[in-house]
C-alpha positions, -999 to +999 in steps of 0.1 A: -208-155+199-183-127+204-190-100+228-200-069+208-231-059+226-218-023+230-218-019+192-250-038+188-233-064+166-234-102+169-209-124+151-202-161+153-169-179+154-169-187+117-172-150+108-145-141+133-121-167+118-129-154+083-123-118+093-090-127+109-078-147+079-088-119+055-070-093+076-039-114+078-038-118+040-043-082+030-039-054+055-056-021+047-039+009+063-038+047+064-001+052+068+026+027+056+062+030+066+078+009+038+111+007+058+093-018+081+082-041+053+097-075+044+112-077+009+087-094-013+057-076+003+030-065-022+014-031-019-018-021-036-021+017-039-053+032-051-051+069-060-078+092-072-070+084-108-050+051-109-044+017-092-007+009-086+007-025-078+041-024-060+065-051-050+087-040-022+123-052-028+141-036+002+155-002+010+138+022-014+138-003-043+104-013-057+089-028-088+058-008-098+030-010-124-002+009-129+005+040-150-005+035-186+023+055-200+052+052-176+048+017-160+020-003-177+040-034-168+062-038-137+094-017-139+121-010-114+118+022-095+129+040-064+102+049-038+108+084-025+078+087-002+047+109-001+041+146-002+020+160+026-004+189+022+024+214+027+046+198+000+069+182+026+084+149+016+077+121+041+105+098+030+097+060+028+060+065+036+028+059+015-001+076+031-038+082+024-045+118+015-009+123+003+007+121-032+031+092-036+064+099-054+087+074-071+116+077-095+119+058-127+155+052-140+167+072-109+159+105-128+122+106-138+100+115-108+064+104-109+040+121-086+006+104-082-027+119-075-039+116-039-037+082-024-072+069-014-064+033-002-033+013+007-033-024+012-003-046+020+002-084+015+032-099+031+051-127+013+042-163+021+005-156+029-020-181+016-049-167-004 
């Protein structure tokens, strides 16, 4: 059993291995710097009103789906970043509590509702 007495929780080796495997497959985070991702990484972004699926292609290039009008199927786009509460653009970041911005056709900005959850899956992970 793992030492977790301080938290009053006991787990066994099987649960620990399962937790590690699940964390390795899909990482849930609060602040994602997309510039540190490996091309081919998959990003799930849940906003207050939609669920976006993003494939990171490198640089600020992405393939995104999740908006019923603008990208019901995966389309090429350019990730701009996220707007903080003051309206400042945090380039290259996707963050909980902020609004994500991406450009379709390099001219049509899409600003999402507030991001609630961000999960990342790196390429080559077994599910």
